[in-house]
C-alpha positions in Angstrom: 107.2 119.6 121.9 105.4 118.3 118.8 105.6 119.7 115.3 103.6 118.9 112.2 106.1 118.1 109.5 103.9 116.7 106.7 100.3 116.5 105.6 99.3 113.8 103.0 96.2 114.5 100.9 96.1 111.7 98.4 93.0 109.8 99.5 89.6 110.7 98.1 87.6 109.4 101.0 87.9 108.9 104.8 91.3 107.6 106.0 90.5 104.5 108.1 93.9 103.2 109.2 97.6 103.9 109.1 100.7 101.9 109.9 104.4 102.2 110.0 107.1 99.7 109.3 110.8 100.4 109.7 111.1 102.0 106.3 107.6 102.4 105.0 104.3 104.1 105.9 100.9 102.9 104.7 97.3 104.3 104.8 94.0 102.9 103.7 90.7 104.5 102.9 87.1 104.2 102.0 88.2 105.0 98.5 89.1 101.3 98.2 92.9 101.9 98.0 96.0 101.8 100.1 98.8 104.3 99.8 102.4 103.5 100.5 105.2 106.0 101.3 108.8 106.1 102.2 108.9 106.9 105.9 112.0 109.1 105.6 110.6 111.8 103.3 107.0 110.6 102.8 107.3 110.4 99.1 104.8 108.0 97.6 106.3 104.8 96.2 106.0 104.3 92.4 103.6 101.3 92.7 101.2 103.3 95.0 98.2 103.4 95.2 97.4 99.7 95.7 94.1 98.8 94.1 92.5 95.4 94.4 89.7 95.6 97.0 86.2 96.0 95.7 85.0 98.1 98.6 86.4 100.4 101.3 89.5 99.2 103.2 89.1 99.2 106.9 92.5 98.3 108.3 96.1 97.7 107.2 99.2 96.4 108.9 102.8 95.5 108.1 104.3 92.1 108.8 107.1 92.4 111.5 109.8 91.9 108.8 108.3 94.7 106.7 108.1 92.6 103.5 104.3 92.3 103.5 101.4 94.6 104.0 98.0 93.1 104.9 94.7 94.9 104.3 91.0 94.0 105.0 87.8 95.2 103.4 84.1 95.1 103.2 84.6 92.8 100.2 85.2 90.0 102.8 88.8 89.5 102.0 92.2 90.1 103.6 94.8 90.8 101.0 98.5 90.4 101.5 100.7 92.7 99.3 104.4 92.7 98.6 106.1 95.9 99.9 108.8 95.4 97.3 106.7 95.2 94.1 103.2 96.3 95.3 101.7 93.1 93.9 99.1 91.0 95.6 100.9 88.0 97.1 97.7 86.1 98.1 94.1 86.7 99.1 92.5 85.2 102.3 88.7 84.9 102.0 87.0 85.2 105.3 84.8 82.3 106.4 81.2 83.1 105.9 82.1 85.9 103.4 81.3 88.6 106.0 82.9 92.1 105.7 86.3 92.1 107.4 86.8 95.0 109.7 90.2 94.3 111.4 93.4 92.3 110.8 96.6 92.0 112.8 99.9 90.1 112.5 101.6 88.3 115.4 105.0 89.8 116.3 106.7 86.5 115.3 105.1 86.6 111.9 103.6 83.1 112.4 99.9 84.2 112.4 97.5 86.7 111.0 94.1 87.2 112.6 91.1 88.8 111.0 87.7 89.8 112.5 84.4 90.4 110.7 81.1 92.2 110.9 79.3 89.0 111.9 81.5 88.6 115.0 83.6 85.8 113.5 87.4 85.5 113.8 89.8 83.7 111.5 93.3 82.8 112.6 95.6 82.1 109.6 98.9 80.3 109.6 100.8 83.0 107.7 103.7 81.0 106.2 101.4 78.3 104.8 98.5 80.7 104.1 96.2 78.1 105.7 93.2 78.7 107.9 94.2 77.4 111.3 91.2 78.2 113.6 87.9 80.1 113.7 86.0 81.6 116.5 83.0 83.8 117.0 81.1 86.1 119.3 77.4 86.3 118.5 75.5 89.5 117.8 78.4 91.8 117.5 81.0 93.2 115.1 84.7 92.6 115.6 86.4 96.0 115.3 89.6 95.7 117.3 92.4 93.2 117.6 96.0 93.2 118.8 98.5 90.4 119.5 100.5 90.3 122.7 104.3 90.9 122.3 104.8 87.2 123.0 102.6 86.2 120.0 100.8 83.5 122.1 97.6 85.4 122.9 95.6 88.2 121.3 92.9 90.6 122.4 89.7 91.5 120.5 87.2 94.2 121.0 83.7 94.5 119.6 80.8 96.8 119.2 79.1 95.0 122.1 81.7 96.7 124.4 83.6 93.6 125.6 87.3 92.8 125.4 88.2 89.1 125.0 91.6 87.4 125.4 92.2 84.4 123.1 94.9 81.8 122.8 96.0 80.3 119.5 93.5 77.5 119.8 90.7 80.0 120.0 90.0 79.4 123.6 88.7 82.5 125.4 91.1 83.0 128.4 89.3 86.1 129.7 86.3 88.2 129.0 86.0 91.8 130.2 82.4 92.6 129.7 81.3 96.2 129.3 84.9 97.3 129.1 83.6 100.3 127.1 79.9 101.4 127.2 78.4 101.5 123.7 81.3 99.6 122.1 85.1 99.2 121.8 86.7 100.9 118.9 90.4 100.0 119.2 92.8 98.1 121.4 96.6 97.7 121.3 99.2 95.9 123.4 102.3 97.8 124.6 105.5 96.3 123.2 107.1 95.2 126.5 106.6 92.0 128.6 106.9 92.0 132.4 107.6 88.5 133.7 108.6 87.1 137.1 108.0 83.8 138.9 104.9 82.2 137.7 103.3 85.1 135.9 103.7 87.1 132.7 102.2 90.6 132.5 101.3 92.8 129.5 99.9 96.3 129.2 96.9 97.0 127.0 95.2 100.2 125.9 91.6 100.3 124.7 89.3 103.0 123.7 85.6 103.3 122.9 82.3 105.0 122.2 82.2 106.1 125.8 84.9 108.8 125.1 87.4 107.0 127.3 90.9 105.6 126.8 91.8 102.9 129.3 95.0 101.2 130.3 94.9 97.6 131.5 97.3 95.1 133.1 96.9 91.6 131.6 98.3 88.9 133.8 98.8 85.4 132.4 99.8 82.6 134.8 101.9 79.6 133.8 99.1 77.5 135.2 97.0 78.7 132.3 94.8 81.2 134.0 94.7 84.9 133.4 93.2 88.1 134.8 92.7 91.7 133.7 92.9 94.8 135.9 92.1 98.4 135.0 95.0 100.6 135.8 94.0 104.0 134.4 91.0 105.7 132.8 92.0 108.7 130.7 89.4 111.4 130.0 91.4 113.8 127.8 88.9 113.8 124.9 85.2 114.9 124.9 83.8 112.5 122.3 84.2 108.8 121.3 87.8 107.8 121.0 88.3 105.9 117.8 92.0 104.9 117.7 95.0 104.4 120.0 98.6 103.4 119.7 101.7 103.0 121.9 105.1 104.3 121.0 107.7 101.7 120.2 109.2 101.9 123.7 105.7 101.9 125.3 106.3 105.2 127.1 103.8 107.2 125.1 100.1 106.5 124.2 98.4 108.4 121.4 94.7 108.5 120.7 92.4 110.1 118.1 88.8 111.1 118.7 85.5 112.2 117.2 86.2 115.6 118.8 88.9 116.1 116.1 91.7 116.0 118.6 94.8 113.9 119.0 96.1 113.3 122.5 99.6 112.2 123.6 99.9 110.7 127.1 102.7 109.6 129.3 101.5 106.0 129.4 103.3 105.0 132.6 102.0 107.9 134.7 98.7 108.4 132.8 99.5 112.1 132.3 98.2 114.1 129.3 101.2 115.7 127.6 99.7 117.2 124.5 96.5 117.8 122.7 96.9 118.4 119.0 94.2 120.2 117.0 94.8 120.1 113.3 92.2 117.8 111.7 88.9 119.1 110.5 86.9 116.0 111.1 87.0 112.8 113.2 90.4 111.3 113.9 90.0 107.7 112.9 93.6 106.4 112.9 96.9 106.8 114.7 100.2 105.0 114.8 103.8 105.5 116.0 107.0 104.8 114.0 109.1 102.0 115.4 112.4 103.7 114.3 111.9 107.4 114.7 110.0 109.9 117.0 107.1 110.2 114.6 103.4 109.7 115.0 100.8 109.6 112.2 97.1 110.5 112.4 94.4 109.9 109.8 91.0 111.4 109.6 87.6 111.6 107.9 88.9 114.9 106.4 90.8 112.6 104.0 94.2 113.7 105.2 97.1 112.1 107.2 99.2 114.3 109.4 102.8 113.3 110.3 104.0 114.7 113.7 107.5 114.8 115.1 107.8 114.2 118.9 110.8 116.3 120.0 113.4 114.9 122.4 112.3 115.0 126.0 108.6 115.0 125.1 107.8 112.3 127.6 109.6 114.0 130.4 107.6 117.2 130.5 105.7 116.3 133.6 102.2 116.6 132.2 102.5 119.9 130.3 99.9 119.9 127.5 99.5 122.1 124.5 96.5 124.4 125.0 93.3 124.2 122.9 93.9 125.4 119.4 97.6 125.4 119.7 99.8 125.4 116.6 102.2 122.9 115.2 105.2 124.3 117.1 104.0 127.0 119.5 101.2 129.5 119.7 103.6 132.3 119.3 105.5 131.1 116.2 109.2 131.4 115.5 111.2 134.5 115.4 111.7 136.3 112.1 115.2 135.1 111.9 114.2 131.5 112.5 111.4 131.6 110.0 113.7 132.9 107.3 115.6 129.7 107.4 112.5 127.7 106.5 110.5 127.2 103.3 107.2 129.1 103.7 105.4 125.8 103.1 106.9 124.6 106.4 105.6 127.5 108.4 103.2 126.6 111.3 100.0 128.6 112.0 101.9 130.5 114.6 104.6 131.4 112.1 101.9 132.8 109.8 100.4 134.8 112.6 103.8 136.2 113.6 104.5 137.1 109.9 101.1 138.9 109.6 101.9 141.0 112.7 105.4 141.9 111.3 103.7 143.0 108.0 101.3 145.2 109.8 98.3 143.0 109.3 97.4 142.3 112.9 93.7 142.6 112.0 93.9 139.3 110.0 95.5 137.2 112.7 92.3 136.0 114.4 90.7 135.2 111.0 93.7 133.2 109.9 94.0 131.3 113.2 90.3 130.5 113.1 90.8 128.9 109.6 94.0 127.1 110.6 96.0 128.9 107.9 99.6 127.5 107.9 102.4 128.1 105.4 101.1 125.6 102.8 97.6 127.1 102.8 99.0 130.6 102.8 100.8 129.9 99.6 97.7 128.5 98.1 95.4 131.5 98.8 93.8 133.1 95.8 91.5 136.1 95.4 88.6 133.8 95.3 89.4 132.0 98.6 90.2 135.3 100.3 86.8 136.8 99.5 84.5 133.8 99.4 85.9 131.6 102.2 87.8 134.0 104.5 85.5 137.0 103.8 88.5 139.4 103.6 88.2 142.6 101.7 90.8 142.7 99.1 93.3 145.6 99.2 97.0 145.9 98.1 98.0 144.8 101.6 95.7 141.9 102.0 96.2 140.0 98.7 98.7 137.7 100.4 99.2 135.2 97.5 100.7 138.0 95.3 102.7 139.3 98.2 104.1 135.9 99.0 104.9 135.2 95.4 106.8 138.5 95.0 108.7 138.1 98.2 110.0 134.6 97.7 109.9 134.5 93.9 108.3 131.1 93.8 105.0 129.9 92.4 101.9 129.6 94.4 101.6 125.9 95.5 98.5 124.2 96.5 99.8 120.7 96.9 100.9 119.2 100.2 104.3 120.3 101.4 107.0 117.7 102.0 109.7 118.0 104.6 112.7 120.0 103.6 115.7 117.8 102.7 
């Protein structure tokens, strides 16, 4: 089971990327800023937001040690920030001054790679902050990059639709042309390495404008050769898939799509576990926590949702949440269970169940259609009830007043945080 535990609404433009470290969580946006939160309670850090880029920020990633946060932007730079102070440690200017669309750290912290709109790549020696190698693919934009767990090779994806495997000398070890029709949007290596004899094998996920999520086996031979084999093609989303991420153990694979959904798969068996419907616009970003069963999803609706994956999620044998399902279940909790929660932590199902208990069954479909959860319920006003929900006001239907009287607390309109 999955539950939505927190919604962050701090950005003023599309959320383009999100990333976890062991203790922190970061987001970046077209509003030119990054936001940094404590990953335990998702309170924003005192030095957040981070402002320094001159244009929208496309990608952000933590160094493996968690001490640094890298971000790249249309301003043709990759900035490295201190996660202790929030200060800019240094700025890497991309060769050719082309807008930088993607950046990624190697797992050993030795390298940082950045890819740009002109198809160029820059491989930086991270400790010395020196440019080590450059590479390029003509007539395309680099939009995806991921290092293998061994840190010796990395994969890139482009708007041309190809996936390319590179070594640290910028040699192309393998090219998978037309991996995704109309273009790749994201790629990510699973964290585990399979080795035996004369070969080392990795697992890679990629997604694209063809509305597909694919899982590949990458084999690297000690002789220097490599090959790439398609294992699974996942079709759980009906529009271009914009983002994908493995869980820290590689057992789950998450993806976000233009169809506004988030899918969670059993990566090993290629089985769809859950489809999450909460964002109002394209889901542009997703990531998994390395230390807890949490996933984060960012969207063009300017919000970031934090989801908890309950124990046993990956063992449910392919059971998926139905279309339009709530944060916890379509039925909501019992009255006794709800009474133990803050109203702001109610799911859409909880709200629907409460309406029925209050004799307001006629409003259930209207509230479900507008995704009214506990936080939004507390924020309802006379104006939103009439102008947005088109509900005729009576003593029974002015829910904001009813909720205020019942729980003796002010109407809140800001995002709810998890109960401590």
